[in-house]
N, C-alpha and C positions, 0 to 999 in steps of 0.2 A: 269536835265533830269534824269528820273529814268531808271533802267535797262529795264523795260518793254517798255519804249518809244524809246529805242535805236534801230536805223535802220542800220544794218550792210551794206546793199546795198548803202545807202546814204553816210555813212562814207567812204566806199570803193571808191565810185565815186569821192568824194572830194579829197581823197589822189591820185587817179589815175590822175585826172585833174591837180593837183599840180605838180606831177612828169612829166607828159607829157608836160606841158607848161614850165617846168624849163630849157629846153635846147634841142638841136638837137639830132637826131639819128646819131651817128658817131662811128667809130672804132678808131679814132685818139688817144684817151687816152689809149686805149688798146695796140695799136702798140707802143706808146711811152713807156709804162710800159715794154713790151716785149723786146724792144731795150735795156733798162737798165738791165733787167734780163739776157739777152744774152751777155752783156758787149761789145756791138758794137756801133758804132757811127751812128747818123742819116744820115750822108753823105754816109756811107757804105750801109745803107739800101736803100737809094734812088738810089744808083748805082746798087744794086742787091737785089730786094725784096725777092728773093728765100731764102735768109739767114734767113728769119723769120720762115721757115719750121723747123729750128733746135729746136724750142720751144716745150716742152713737158708739156701738161696741167696736167699730173698726179702729177707734183711737186707742184701744187697749193694746199695749205692747209687752214684750217679754220683760223689759225693764220696769214698766209701770206696775206690773202685778207683784213686784218685789219691793215696792215703795208705798208709802202712805198716799192716799187712803185705801187703795186696792189691796194692799198687803193684808189688811184685816179681814178680807173676805174669804180667805182659805186656811190660814194656820190657826185661826181662833177655834173655840170649842163649838162652833156652829157653822151652818152653811147648807147649800143645796148639793145636787149631784156633782156639779163640777168642782166645788170646794172639796167635797169628799174625795174625788179622784186625785186632785192635785195634792191634797194633804197626804193621802196614802202613798202616792208615788214618791213624794219627798222623803217619807219615812223609809221606803224601800231603798232609795238611793243612799241614805245615811247608814242604814244597817247592813245592806248587802250590796256594796259597790261592785260593779262589774258582773253581777249575777243576772239582774233583770234588765230588760230593754223595753220600757213601756212607751206606748204611743196612745194619744187621745183620739177619740172618735165621737162625732155627733151622730147618734143613732135614731134620730127622730124625736126631737124635744127632750133628749136625755143624753148626757155625756158620760162616757165610761173610759177606762184605761185598760189596754190589753198589752201583755208582754209578748213580744215577737219570739223570744227564745223558748219560753215555757208554756205559753198559751194561757197564763193566769189572767183572768178577767176581773177587774175591780169595778163594781157598780153599787151605788148606795141603795138601790131598790131590791137587791138580791135577798131572797128569803133563806138562803143557805150560806151566806158569806161569800168569800172569794171562790171562784170556780175555775177549773182548768178547761179551757175550750180550745180544742185543736182545730186546725184548719178544716173547713167544710162542715164542722159540727153545727147543727142548728141551735139557735138561742132565741128566746122570746124576751123582749125587753119589757120595762114597766108599763109601757103603753100598749102592750099586746102585739107588738110588731115582731114578726119572725124574720131572722136573718142569719147570716153566717159570714165568717172571714175567709177570704180566699186570695190567692196571689193572681193578679191580673197584670201582665207585662212586668212581672218582677216586683210589683208593689202590693203590699198587704192592703186589702180593700174590704170594707164591710158592705155586704150586698143584701138587699131585701126586696121582696115583691110588694108592689102597691097597686092601687086601682089604676094608676097611670103607667104601669109597667115596672120594670126593674129599676131600683134606685141604688146608686153606689156612692160610698163615701170613703175617701182616703183619710189617712191620719191628719190631724191638725195639731198645732202647737198649743201649749197650755194657755197662752195669751188669747188665741182665737177661741178656744173652748170657753174661757172666762168671758170674753166679749159677747159670745152668743148667749151664754147664760144670763148675763146682765141685761142684754137686750130683751130676752123673754120676760124677765122680772119687770123691766121698765115699760115695755109696750103693753103688757097686760096689767100693769099696776098691781103686781102680785105681792101681797103682804101675808106671809104664812109663817106659822110657828107651830111645829109638831114635835111632841116629845116621842122618843123611840127607845126601845130596849130589845135585847135579844136573850134567848136562852142558849145555853152552851150547845154547840153542834156535836 
């Protein structure tokens, strides 16, 4: 296949489907990793889930998400939205080096990855797989929030309207995305396990 024949949307859909079908949406691996990081036992956690709130996502670093116990939160066969995005982007980088340039965004209690070059958007909650979202095209996330990507002062920014006015979010690193996700899980003591499937698009 030549570079001219390459279809980023088709490649993105293939990766999205592979990651989506690889396992359930669950926070169990994340809770397991946090329990290890906090140095407490599973028995203690089950007796008092509030202990999870002692976790601080700011201590998650780029190095630590590549090491035990955090490494298990994203390349395994399960995870939440952030795990999904990190796993998909990793596959893109392995299969299509120098083609995609993904950045992570927190779009209101949901993390996604968007490619600056192609507009490909990777989100675990999509009902149509990977989508191509060009600058200023409106997109509704899983929480029903409408927003769009635009360049502000040369920086790609996710912008959405809220009851408190316009909210903007610039890209964050995978470690910050994972830290935010882990904090959501721990602050809310969220233990979830949902099986998922898709029909061919």
